[in-house]
Every structure is written in structure tokens, then in C-alpha cells.
All heavy atoms as a GROMACS GRO file, in nm:
protein
  530
    1MET      N    1  -0.574  16.629  10.148
    1MET     CA    2  -0.460  16.718  10.152
    1MET      C    3  -0.400  16.738  10.013
    1MET      O    4  -0.365  16.848   9.977
    1MET     CB    5  -0.355  16.662  10.248
    1MET     CG    6  -0.235  16.750  10.263
    1MET     SD    7  -0.273  16.891  10.364
    1MET     CE    8  -0.119  16.918  10.439
    2ALA      N    9  -0.393  16.632   9.937
    2ALA     CA   10  -0.336  16.643   9.802
    2ALA      C   11  -0.425  16.731   9.714
    2ALA      O   12  -0.375  16.804   9.629
    2ALA     CB   13  -0.320  16.505   9.740
    3ARG      N   14  -0.555  16.726   9.733
    3ARG     CA   15  -0.646  16.807   9.652
    3ARG      C   16  -0.622  16.956   9.675
    3ARG      O   17  -0.620  17.034   9.581
    3ARG     CB   18  -0.791  16.771   9.686
    3ARG     CG   19  -0.893  16.857   9.616
    3ARG     CD   20  -0.890  16.830   9.467
    3ARG     NE   21  -0.985  16.919   9.404
    3ARG     CZ   22  -0.964  16.986   9.292
    3ARG    NH1   23  -0.852  16.971   9.228
    3ARG    NH2   24  -1.054  17.064   9.241
    4SER      N   25  -0.601  16.997   9.799
    4SER     CA   26  -0.579  17.140   9.825
    4SER      C   27  -0.447  17.187   9.766
    4SER      O   28  -0.437  17.299   9.718
    4SER     CB   29  -0.583  17.168   9.975
    4SER     OG   30  -0.477  17.100  10.040
    5GLN      N   31  -0.346  17.102   9.764
    5GLN     CA   32  -0.219  17.139   9.702
    5GLN      C   33  -0.235  17.151   9.551
    5GLN      O   34  -0.179  17.240   9.490
    5GLN     CB   35  -0.111  17.037   9.736
    5GLN     CG   36  -0.068  17.043   9.881
    5GLN     CD   37   0.031  16.934   9.915
    5GLN    OE1   38   0.045  16.838   9.841
    5GLN    NE2   39   0.096  16.948  10.029
    6GLU      N   40  -0.311  17.059   9.491
    6GLU     CA   41  -0.335  17.065   9.347
    6GLU      C   42  -0.412  17.192   9.310
    6GLU      O   43  -0.382  17.256   9.210
    6GLU     CB   44  -0.412  16.943   9.299
    6GLU     CG   45  -0.331  16.815   9.302
    6GLU     CD   46  -0.415  16.694   9.269
    6GLU    OE1   47  -0.534  16.712   9.231
    6GLU    OE2   48  -0.364  16.582   9.282
    7ALA      N   49  -0.510  17.227   9.391
    7ALA     CA   50  -0.587  17.349   9.364
    7ALA      C   51  -0.500  17.472   9.374
    7ALA      O   52  -0.510  17.564   9.294
    7ALA     CB   53  -0.704  17.358   9.462
    8THR      N   54  -0.410  17.474   9.471
    8THR     CA   55  -0.320  17.588   9.488
    8THR      C   56  -0.227  17.601   9.368
    8THR      O   57  -0.205  17.710   9.317
    8THR     CB   58  -0.237  17.572   9.617
    8THR    OG1   59  -0.326  17.556   9.726
    8THR    CG2   60  -0.150  17.693   9.640
    9ILE      N   61  -0.174  17.490   9.321
    9ILE     CA   62  -0.085  17.493   9.205
    9ILE      C   63  -0.162  17.536   9.081
    9ILE      O   64  -0.116  17.619   9.004
    9ILE     CB   65  -0.020  17.354   9.184
    9ILE    CG1   66   0.077  17.326   9.298
    9ILE    CG2   67   0.053  17.349   9.050
    9ILE    CD1   68   0.126  17.183   9.303
   10ALA      N   69  -0.283  17.485   9.062
   10ALA     CA   70  -0.365  17.522   8.946
   10ALA      C   71  -0.401  17.670   8.951
   10ALA      O   72  -0.398  17.738   8.849
   10ALA     CB   73  -0.490  17.436   8.940
   11ASP      N   74  -0.433  17.721   9.068
   11ASP     CA   75  -0.467  17.863   9.081
   11ASP      C   76  -0.348  17.952   9.052
   11ASP      O   77  -0.362  18.061   8.997
   11ASP     CB   78  -0.519  17.894   9.222
   11ASP     CG   79  -0.654  17.830   9.249
   11ASP    OD1   80  -0.723  17.792   9.151
   11ASP    OD2   81  -0.691  17.816   9.368
   12ALA      N   82  -0.228  17.906   9.086
   12ALA     CA   83  -0.108  17.985   9.062
   12ALA      C   84  -0.077  17.996   8.913
   12ALA      O   85  -0.012  18.090   8.870
   12ALA     CB   86   0.010  17.922   9.136
   13GLU      N   87  -0.124  17.900   8.833
   13GLU     CA   88  -0.098  17.903   8.689
   13GLU      C   89  -0.184  18.004   8.616
   13GLU      O   90  -0.146  18.052   8.511
   13GLU     CB   91  -0.120  17.764   8.629
   13GLU     CG   92  -0.019  17.661   8.678
   13GLU     CD   93  -0.051  17.522   8.630
   13GLU    OE1   94  -0.153  17.505   8.558
   13GLU    OE2   95   0.024  17.430   8.662
   14TRP      N   96  -0.300  18.036   8.670
   14TRP     CA   97  -0.391  18.131   8.604
   14TRP      C   98  -0.353  18.272   8.640
   14TRP      O   99  -0.327  18.302   8.756
   14TRP     CB  100  -0.536  18.105   8.647
   14TRP     CG  101  -0.588  17.979   8.590
   14TRP    CD1  102  -0.592  17.856   8.651
   14TRP    CD2  103  -0.643  17.959   8.460
   14TRP    NE1  104  -0.644  17.764   8.567
   14TRP    CE2  105  -0.677  17.824   8.449
   14TRP    CE3  106  -0.664  18.043   8.352
   14TRP    CZ2  107  -0.732  17.771   8.333
   14TRP    CZ3  108  -0.719  17.990   8.237
   14TRP    CH2  109  -0.753  17.856   8.228
   15PRO      N  110  -0.352  18.362   8.543
   15PRO     CA  111  -0.322  18.502   8.577
   15PRO      C  112  -0.433  18.562   8.660
   15PRO      O  113  -0.551  18.534   8.638
   15PRO     CB  114  -0.309  18.570   8.441
   15PRO     CG  115  -0.383  18.483   8.346
   15PRO     CD  116  -0.375  18.343   8.403
   16GLY      N  117  -0.396  18.644   8.755
   16GLY     CA  118  -0.495  18.712   8.838
   16GLY      C  119  -0.563  18.823   8.760
   16GLY      O  120  -0.529  18.851   8.645
   17ALA      N  121  -0.658  18.887   8.822
   17ALA     CA  122  -0.732  18.995   8.756
   17ALA      C  123  -0.638  19.109   8.716
   17ALA      O  124  -0.658  19.173   8.614
   17ALA     CB  125  -0.840  19.047   8.849
   18SER      N  126  -0.535  19.131   8.796
   18SER     CA  127  -0.444  19.241   8.765
   18SER      C  128  -0.354  19.210   8.646
   18SER      O  129  -0.298  19.299   8.586
   18SER     CB  130  -0.360  19.275   8.887
   18SER     OG  131  -0.278  19.165   8.920
   19GLU      N  132  -0.338  19.081   8.612
   19GLU     CA  133  -0.250  19.042   8.504
   19GLU      C  134  -0.326  19.018   8.373
   19GLU      O  135  -0.264  18.988   8.272
   19GLU     CB  136  -0.171  18.917   8.543
   19GLU     CG  137  -0.079  18.942   8.660
   19GLU     CD  138  -0.013  18.816   8.710
   19GLU    OE1  139  -0.033  18.711   8.648
   19GLU    OE2  140   0.056  18.822   8.811
   20GLN      N  141  -0.457  19.027   8.376
   20GLN     CA  142  -0.535  19.006   8.254
   20GLN      C  143  -0.511  19.120   8.158
   20GLN      O  144  -0.508  19.235   8.196
   20GLN     CB  145  -0.684  19.001   8.287
   20GLN     CG  146  -0.725  18.881   8.366
   20GLN     CD  147  -0.873  18.885   8.399
   20GLN    OE1  148  -0.941  18.982   8.366
   20GLN    NE2  149  -0.922  18.783   8.464
   21LEU      N  150  -0.494  19.084   8.031
   21LEU     CA  151  -0.478  19.188   7.929
   21LEU      C  152  -0.614  19.233   7.881
   21LEU      O  153  -0.701  19.152   7.852
   21LEU     CB  154  -0.396  19.135   7.812
   21LEU     CG  155  -0.248  19.112   7.841
   21LEU    CD1  156  -0.179  19.062   7.716
   21LEU    CD2  157  -0.182  19.238   7.890
   22TRP      N  158  -0.632  19.363   7.875
   22TRP     CA  159  -0.757  19.424   7.830
   22TRP      C  160  -0.730  19.506   7.706
   22TRP      O  161  -0.625  19.569   7.694
   22TRP     CB  162  -0.810  19.517   7.938
   22TRP     CG  163  -0.893  19.450   8.042
   22TRP    CD1  164  -0.858  19.345   8.120
   22TRP    CD2  165  -1.025  19.486   8.079
   22TRP    NE1  166  -0.959  19.314   8.206
   22TRP    CE2  167  -1.064  19.399   8.182
   22TRP    CE3  168  -1.113  19.584   8.036
   22TRP    CZ2  169  -1.188  19.407   8.242
   22TRP    CZ3  170  -1.237  19.592   8.097
   22TRP    CH2  171  -1.273  19.503   8.198
   23SER      N  172  -0.827  19.514   7.622
   23SER     CA  173  -0.824  19.606   7.511
   23SER      C  174  -0.843  19.747   7.568
   23SER      O  175  -0.933  19.771   7.649
   23SER     CB  176  -0.937  19.574   7.414
   23SER     OG  177  -0.961  19.683   7.328
   24VAL      N  178  -0.758  19.838   7.527
   24VAL     CA  179  -0.770  19.976   7.574
   24VAL      C  180  -0.903  20.035   7.528
   24VAL      O  181  -0.968  20.110   7.601
   24VAL     CB  182  -0.650  20.062   7.528
   24VAL    CG1  183  -0.670  20.208   7.561
   24VAL    CG2  184  -0.522  20.010   7.591
   25PHE      N  185  -0.948  19.999   7.408
   25PHE     CA  186  -1.076  20.048   7.356
   25PHE      C  187  -1.191  20.002   7.444
   25PHE      O  188  -1.279  20.080   7.481
   25PHE     CB  189  -1.098  19.997   7.213
   25PHE     CG  190  -0.991  20.040   7.116
   25PHE    CD1  191  -0.900  19.949   7.069
   25PHE    CD2  192  -0.982  20.172   7.074
   25PHE    CE1  193  -0.801  19.987   6.980
   25PHE    CE2  194  -0.883  20.211   6.986
   25PHE     CZ  195  -0.792  20.118   6.939
   26GLU      N  196  -1.190  19.873   7.481
   26GLU     CA  197  -1.296  19.817   7.566
   26GLU      C  198  -1.291  19.880   7.706
   26GLU      O  199  -1.394  19.912   7.764
   26GLU     CB  200  -1.280  19.666   7.576
   26GLU     CG  201  -1.381  19.598   7.665
   26GLU     CD  202  -1.524  19.609   7.615
   26GLU    OE1  203  -1.544  19.628   7.494
   26GLU    OE2  204  -1.617  19.598   7.698
   27PHE      N  205  -1.172  19.897   7.760
   27PHE     CA  206  -1.157  19.959   7.891
   27PHE      C  207  -1.213  20.101   7.892
   27PHE      O  208  -1.287  20.140   7.982
   27PHE     CB  209  -1.008  19.960   7.930
   27PHE     CG  210  -0.982  20.027   8.062
   27PHE    CD1  211  -1.000  19.958   8.181
   27PHE    CD2  212  -0.939  20.159   8.067
   27PHE    CE1  213  -0.975  20.019   8.303
   27PHE    CE2  214  -0.914  20.221   8.188
   27PHE     CZ  215  -0.932  20.151   8.306
   28ALA      N  216  -1.179  20.178   7.788
   28ALA     CA  217  -1.227  20.316   7.779
   28ALA      C  218  -1.379  20.322   7.767
   28ALA      O  219  -1.444  20.408   7.827
   28ALA     CB  220  -1.161  20.387   7.661
   29ARG      N  221  -1.436  20.230   7.692
   29ARG     CA  222  -1.581  20.227   7.676
   29ARG      C  223  -1.648  20.187   7.807
   29ARG      O  224  -1.743  20.251   7.853
   29ARG     CB  225  -1.621  20.129   7.566
   29ARG     CG  226  -1.771  20.130   7.536
   29ARG     CD  227  -1.810  20.024   7.435
   29ARG     NE  228  -1.788  19.889   7.484
   29ARG     CZ  229  -1.870  19.825   7.567
   29ARG    NH1  230  -1.977  19.884   7.613
   29ARG    NH2  231  -1.843  19.702   7.605
   30ARG      N  232  -1.596  20.084   7.872
   30ARG     CA  233  -1.656  20.035   7.996
   30ARG      C  234  -1.649  20.138   8.108
   30ARG      O  235  -1.743  20.153   8.187
   30ARG     CB  236  -1.590  19.906   8.040
   30ARG     CG  237  -1.654  19.850   8.166
   30ARG     CD  238  -1.604  19.714   8.196
   30ARG     NE  239  -1.653  19.621   8.096
   30ARG     CZ  240  -1.646  19.490   8.109
   30ARG    NH1  241  -1.592  19.438   8.216
   30ARG    NH2  242  -1.692  19.411   8.015
   31TYR      N  243  -1.538  20.211   8.115
   31TYR     CA  244  -1.520  20.309   8.223
   31TYR      C  245  -1.555  20.451   8.180
   31TYR      O  246  -1.527  20.546   8.252
   31TYR     CB  247  -1.378  20.301   8.278
   31TYR     CG  248  -1.358  20.176   8.361
   31TYR    CD1  249  -1.312  20.059   8.302
   31TYR    CD2  250  -1.391  20.173   8.496
   31TYR    CE1  251  -1.297  19.942   8.376
   31TYR    CE2  252  -1.377  20.058   8.570
   31TYR     CZ  253  -1.330  19.943   8.510
   31TYR     OH  254  -1.315  19.828   8.585
   32ARG      N  255  -1.616  20.464   8.063
   32ARG     CA  256  -1.666  20.592   8.011
   32ARG      C  257  -1.558  20.701   8.011
   32ARG      O  258  -1.580  20.812   8.059
   32ARG     CB  259  -1.787  20.638   8.091
   32ARG     CG  260  -1.903  20.543   8.082
   32ARG     CD  261  -2.020  20.592   8.163
   32ARG     NE  262  -2.125  20.493   8.161
   32ARG     CZ  263  -2.229  20.497   8.239
   32ARG    NH1  264  -2.243  20.595   8.325
   32ARG    NH2  265  -2.320  20.404   8.231
   33LEU      N  266  -1.444  20.666   7.956
   33LEU     CA  267  -1.336  20.762   7.948
   33LEU      C  268  -1.354  20.851   7.825
   33LEU      O  269  -1.410  20.808   7.725
   33LEU     CB  270  -1.201  20.691   7.938
   33LEU     CG  271  -1.163  20.600   8.055
   33LEU    CD1  272  -1.029  20.535   8.030
   33LEU    CD2  273  -1.163  20.676   8.185
   34ALA      N  274  -1.305  20.972   7.834
   34ALA     CA  275  -1.308  21.064   7.720
   34ALA      C  276  -1.217  21.010   7.610
   34ALA      O  277  -1.122  20.935   7.636
   34ALA     CB  278  -1.262  21.203   7.764
   35LYS      N  279  -1.246  21.049   7.488
   35LYS     CA  280  -1.167  21.004   7.373
   35LYS      C  281  -1.020  21.046   7.389
   35LYS      O  282  -0.930  20.972   7.354
   35LYS     CB  283  -1.227  21.060   7.244
   35LYS     CG  284  -1.173  20.998   7.120
   35LYS     CD  285  -1.212  20.852   7.112
   35LYS     CE  286  -1.172  20.794   6.978
   35LYS     NZ  287  -1.194  20.650   6.974
   36ARG      N  288  -1.000  21.164   7.443
   36ARG     CA  289  -0.863  21.213   7.465
   36ARG      C  290  -0.786  21.122   7.561
   36ARG      O  291  -0.670  21.091   7.540
   36ARG     CB  292  -0.870  21.355   7.519
   36ARG     CG  293  -0.737  21.418   7.538
   36ARG     CD  294  -0.753  21.562   7.580
   36ARG     NE  295  -0.622  21.624   7.593
   36ARG     CZ  296  -0.603  21.749   7.619
   36ARG    NH1  297  -0.706  21.830   7.634
   36ARG    NH2  298  -0.482  21.798   7.630
   37GLU      N  299  -0.853  21.076   7.668
   37GLU     CA  300  -0.790  20.986   7.764
   37GLU      C  301  -0.765  20.849   7.701
   37GLU      O  302  -0.662  20.787   7.724
   37GLU     CB  303  -0.876  20.973   7.889
   37GLU     CG  304  -0.817  20.884   7.995
   37GLU     CD  305  -0.684  20.933   8.049
   37GLU    OE1  306  -0.645  21.049   8.027
   37GLU    OE2  307  -0.616  20.853   8.116
   38GLU      N  308  -0.858  20.802   7.621
   38GLU     CA  309  -0.839  20.676   7.549
   38GLU      C  310  -0.715  20.684   7.459
   38GLU      O  311  -0.632  20.593   7.458
   38GLU     CB  312  -0.962  20.645   7.464
   38GLU     CG  313  -0.951  20.518   7.384
   38GLU     CD  314  -1.072  20.494   7.296
   38GLU    OE1  315  -1.181  20.543   7.329
   38GLU    OE2  316  -1.056  20.427   7.193
   39ASN      N  317  -0.701  20.794   7.388
   39ASN     CA  318  -0.586  20.813   7.300
   39ASN      C  319  -0.455  20.820   7.380
   39ASN      O  320  -0.352  20.768   7.337
   39ASN     CB  321  -0.602  20.939   7.215
   39ASN     CG  322  -0.709  20.922   7.110
   39ASN    OD1  323  -0.740  20.810   7.070
   39ASN    ND2  324  -0.766  21.032   7.066
   40ARG      N  325  -0.458  20.882   7.497
   40ARG     CA  326  -0.340  20.890   7.581
   40ARG      C  327  -0.296  20.750   7.626
   40ARG      O  328  -0.179  20.715   7.619
   40ARG     CB  329  -0.367  20.978   7.704
   40ARG     CG  330  -0.243  21.005   7.789
   40ARG     CD  331  -0.277  21.090   7.910
   40ARG     NE  332  -0.346  21.013   8.012
   40ARG     CZ  333  -0.282  20.937   8.103
   40ARG    NH1  334  -0.153  20.928   8.104
   40ARG    NH2  335  -0.352  20.871   8.193
   41LEU      N  336  -0.392  20.669   7.668
   41LEU     CA  337  -0.361  20.532   7.710
   41LEU      C  338  -0.310  20.449   7.592
   41LEU      O  339  -0.218  20.368   7.609
   41LEU     CB  340  -0.484  20.466   7.772
   41LEU     CG  341  -0.529  20.524   7.906
   41LEU    CD1  342  -0.662  20.464   7.948
   41LEU    CD2  343  -0.424  20.504   8.013
   42LEU      N  344  -0.368  20.470   7.475
   42LEU     CA  345  -0.320  20.400   7.356
   42LEU      C  346  -0.175  20.436   7.324
   42LEU      O  347  -0.094  20.349   7.288
   42LEU     CB  348  -0.409  20.431   7.235
   42LEU     CG  349  -0.541  20.356   7.229
   42LEU    CD1  350  -0.631  20.416   7.124
   42LEU    CD2  351  -0.517  20.209   7.202
   43MET      N  352  -0.141  20.563   7.337
   43MET     CA  353  -0.004  20.605   7.310
   43MET      C  354   0.093  20.547   7.414
   43MET      O  355   0.205  20.510   7.380
   43MET     CB  356   0.006  20.757   7.310
   43MET     CG  357  -0.057  20.820   7.186
   43MET     SD  358  -0.050  20.999   7.187
   43MET     CE  359   0.125  21.026   7.191
   44LEU      N  360   0.049  20.537   7.538
   44LEU     CA  361   0.136  20.485   7.644
   44LEU      C  362   0.156  20.334   7.635
   44LEU      O  363   0.268  20.285   7.650
   44LEU     CB  364   0.078  20.519   7.781
   44LEU     CG  365   0.089  20.663   7.827
   44LEU    CD1  366   0.012  20.682   7.957
   44LEU    CD2  367   0.234  20.701   7.847
   45TYR      N  368   0.048  20.260   7.612
   45TYR     CA  369   0.053  20.114   7.628
   45TYR      C  370   0.021  20.035   7.501
   45TYR      O  371   0.034  19.913   7.502
   45TYR     CB  372  -0.043  20.071   7.738
   45TYR     CG  373  -0.014  20.141   7.868
   45TYR    CD1  374  -0.102  20.234   7.920
   45TYR    CD2  375   0.105  20.117   7.936
   45TYR    CE1  376  -0.072  20.301   8.038
   45TYR    CE2  377   0.135  20.183   8.053
   45TYR     CZ  378   0.046  20.274   8.104
   45TYR     OH  379   0.075  20.340   8.220
   46GLY      N  380  -0.022  20.100   7.396
   46GLY     CA  381  -0.062  20.027   7.277
   46GLY      C  382  -0.204  19.976   7.291
   46GLY      O  383  -0.278  20.020   7.379
   47PRO      N  384  -0.246  19.883   7.206
   47PRO     CA  385  -0.386  19.841   7.205
   47PRO      C  386  -0.429  19.755   7.324
   47PRO      O  387  -0.547  19.744   7.352
   47PRO     CB  388  -0.400  19.764   7.074
   47PRO     CG  389  -0.261  19.721   7.041
   47PRO     CD  390  -0.168  19.824   7.098
   48THR      N  391  -0.334  19.693   7.396
   48THR     CA  392  -0.369  19.612   7.513
   48THR      C  393  -0.277  19.645   7.628
   48THR      O  394  -0.161  19.682   7.610
   48THR     CB  395  -0.360  19.460   7.483
   48THR    OG1  396  -0.227  19.431   7.442
   48THR    CG2  397  -0.458  19.417   7.377
   49ALA      N  398  -0.330  19.631   7.748
   49ALA     CA  399  -0.252  19.652   7.869
   49ALA      C  400  -0.319  19.574   7.982
   49ALA      O  401  -0.436  19.535   7.972
   49ALA     CB  402  -0.246  19.800   7.904
   50SER      N  403  -0.247  19.554   8.090
   50SER     CA  404  -0.306  19.482   8.202
   50SER      C  405  -0.410  19.571   8.271
   50SER      O  406  -0.399  19.694   8.270
   50SER     CB  407  -0.198  19.439   8.302
   50SER     OG  408  -0.149  19.550   8.372
   51LEU      N  409  -0.508  19.507   8.328
   51LEU     CA  410  -0.615  19.579   8.396
   51LEU      C  411  -0.558  19.665   8.509
   51LEU      O  412  -0.599  19.779   8.528
   51LEU     CB  413  -0.719  19.481   8.450
   51LEU     CG  414  -0.836  19.541   8.525
   51LEU    CD1  415  -0.913  19.639   8.437
   51LEU    CD2  416  -0.927  19.432   8.578
   52HIS      N  417  -0.463  19.612   8.580
   52HIS     CA  418  -0.402  19.685   8.691
   52HIS      C  419  -0.338  19.816   8.642
   52HIS      O  420  -0.357  19.921   8.703
   52HIS     CB  421  -0.297  19.597   8.759
   52HIS     CG  422  -0.221  19.666   8.866
   52HIS    ND1  423  -0.276  19.693   8.990
   52HIS    CD2  424  -0.096  19.716   8.869
   52HIS    CE1  425  -0.187  19.756   9.064
   52HIS    NE2  426  -0.076  19.771   8.993
   53VAL      N  427  -0.265  19.809   8.534
   53VAL     CA  428  -0.199  19.928   8.479
   53VAL      C  429  -0.301  20.029   8.431
   53VAL      O  430  -0.288  20.150   8.457
   53VAL     CB  431  -0.104  19.887   8.364
   53VAL    CG1  432  -0.057  20.006   8.285
   53VAL    CG2  433   0.014  19.810   8.419
   54LEU      N  434  -0.404  19.983   8.363
   54LEU     CA  435  -0.507  20.075   8.313
   54LEU      C  436  -0.581  20.144   8.427
   54LEU      O  437  -0.603  20.265   8.424
   54LEU     CB  438  -0.605  20.000   8.223
   54LEU     CG  439  -0.548  19.953   8.090
   54LEU    CD1  440  -0.647  19.862   8.019
   54LEU    CD2  441  -0.511  20.071   8.002
   55LEU      N  442  -0.618  20.068   8.529
   55LEU     CA  443  -0.688  20.127   8.642
   55LEU      C  444  -0.600  20.227   8.717
   55LEU      O  445  -0.648  20.331   8.764
   55LEU     CB  446  -0.735  20.018   8.738
   55LEU     CG  447  -0.852  19.934   8.690
   55LEU    CD1  448  -0.874  19.817   8.785
   55LEU    CD2  449  -0.978  20.018   8.677
   56ALA      N  450  -0.472  20.198   8.727
   56ALA     CA  451  -0.382  20.286   8.800
   56ALA      C  452  -0.352  20.415   8.723
   56ALA      O  453  -0.322  20.518   8.785
   56ALA     CB  454  -0.252  20.213   8.830
   57ASN      N  455  -0.362  20.412   8.592
   57ASN     CA  456  -0.319  20.527   8.512
   57ASN      C  457  -0.431  20.603   8.442
   57ASN      O  458  -0.407  20.711   8.389
   57ASN     CB  459  -0.216  20.482   8.410
   57ASN     CG  460  -0.089  20.442   8.477
   57ASN    OD1  461  -0.023  20.523   8.540
   57ASN    ND2  462  -0.055  20.315   8.469
   58ALA      N  463  -0.551  20.550   8.441
   58ALA     CA  464  -0.661  20.619   8.375
   58ALA      C  465  -0.703  20.739   8.459
   58ALA      O  466  -0.707  20.733   8.582
   58ALA     CB  467  -0.779  20.525   8.356
   59GLN      N  468  -0.735  20.847   8.391
   59GLN     CA  469  -0.780  20.968   8.458
   59GLN      C  470  -0.919  21.004   8.407
   59GLN      O  471  -0.940  21.010   8.286
   59GLN     CB  472  -0.684  21.083   8.431
   59GLN     CG  473  -0.545  21.058   8.480
   59GLN     CD  474  -0.450  21.166   8.435
   59GLN    OE1  475  -0.488  21.261   8.369
   59GLN    NE2  476  -0.324  21.150   8.470
   60ARG      N  477  -1.009  21.023   8.499
   60ARG     CA  478  -1.144  21.067   8.461
   60ARG      C  479  -1.161  21.209   8.511
   60ARG      O  480  -1.135  21.239   8.626
   60ARG     CB  481  -1.250  20.977   8.523
   60ARG     CG  482  -1.249  20.838   8.462
   60ARG     CD  483  -1.362  20.755   8.511
   60ARG     NE  484  -1.487  20.814   8.471
   60ARG     CZ  485  -1.605  20.777   8.519
   60ARG    NH1  486  -1.612  20.682   8.606
   60ARG    NH2  487  -1.715  20.834   8.478
   61HIS      N  488  -1.204  21.293   8.422
   61HIS     CA  489  -1.227  21.434   8.459
   61HIS      C  490  -1.371  21.453   8.501
   61HIS      O  491  -1.463  21.400   8.439
   61HIS     CB  492  -1.191  21.525   8.342
   61HIS     CG  493  -1.047  21.511   8.303
   61HIS    ND1  494  -0.945  21.565   8.379
   61HIS    CD2  495  -0.988  21.447   8.201
   61HIS    CE1  496  -0.830  21.536   8.323
   61HIS    NE2  497  -0.852  21.464   8.214
   62SER      N  498  -1.389  21.529   8.603
   62SER     CA  499  -1.522  21.554   8.657
   62SER      C  500  -1.604  21.640   8.559
   62SER      O  501  -1.552  21.734   8.500
   62SER     CB  502  -1.511  21.627   8.791
   62SER     OG  503  -1.638  21.661   8.836
   63LEU      N  504  -1.730  21.607   8.546
   63LEU     CA  505  -1.818  21.684   8.461
   63LEU      C  506  -1.888  21.795   8.540
   63LEU      O  507  -1.959  21.875   8.484
   63LEU     CB  508  -1.922  21.593   8.396
   63LEU     CG  509  -1.866  21.486   8.302
   63LEU    CD1  510  -1.977  21.396   8.252
   63LEU    CD2  511  -1.794  21.550   8.185
   64ILE      N  512  -1.868  21.796   8.671
   64ILE     CA  513  -1.930  21.896   8.757
   64ILE      C  514  -1.835  22.015   8.770
   64ILE      O  515  -1.718  22.000   8.802
   64ILE     CB  516  -1.959  21.838   8.896
   64ILE    CG1  517  -2.052  21.717   8.882
   64ILE    CG2  518  -2.019  21.944   8.987
   64ILE    CD1  519  -2.071  21.639   9.011
   65PHE      N  520  -1.885  22.132   8.743
   65PHE     CA  521  -1.803  22.252   8.749
   65PHE      C  522  -1.834  22.333   8.871
   65PHE      O  523  -1.935  22.350   8.918
   65PHE     CB  524  -1.824  22.339   8.624
   65PHE     CG  525  -1.778  22.269   8.501
   65PHE    CD1  526  -1.868  22.205   8.417
   65PHE    CD2  527  -1.643  22.267   8.467
   65PHE    CE1  528  -1.826  22.142   8.303
   65PHE    CE2  529  -1.601  22.202   8.353
   65PHE     CZ  530  -1.693  22.139   8.271
   0.00000   0.00000   0.00000
């Protein structure tokens, strides 16, 4: 029982995936964002932002017309 409580406390100390800070440059490259969109995210959040924020605010434009 004590082990499960320790694991829960230890897990609570680590930031979740949504709280991880990402480089906007790396995010844009990984998700194949246009340079214009990369620049927009840089202006909004600076060089780093949480993954959750980047995923929620990134816009990808369709290449199909």
C-alpha cells in the first residue's frame, strides 16, 4: 500500500505531457508547419511554450485546393 502512495506522489511531481515546454522551432519542424505559422507562434509565445498550448493554437493550412 505504501508503494502505491509513493508512486502517486512521485508521478504528481513530474509535469505531464501538456506541461512540457517545447521549442517552437522543433514543434514547427515536427508538425510541418509553414514558416509563417512558426513566426506567428514565436510572436505569441516566444521561443518555448507548453505542448498543450502549441497543439491548441497551431494552424495548418490544407495544401489541397
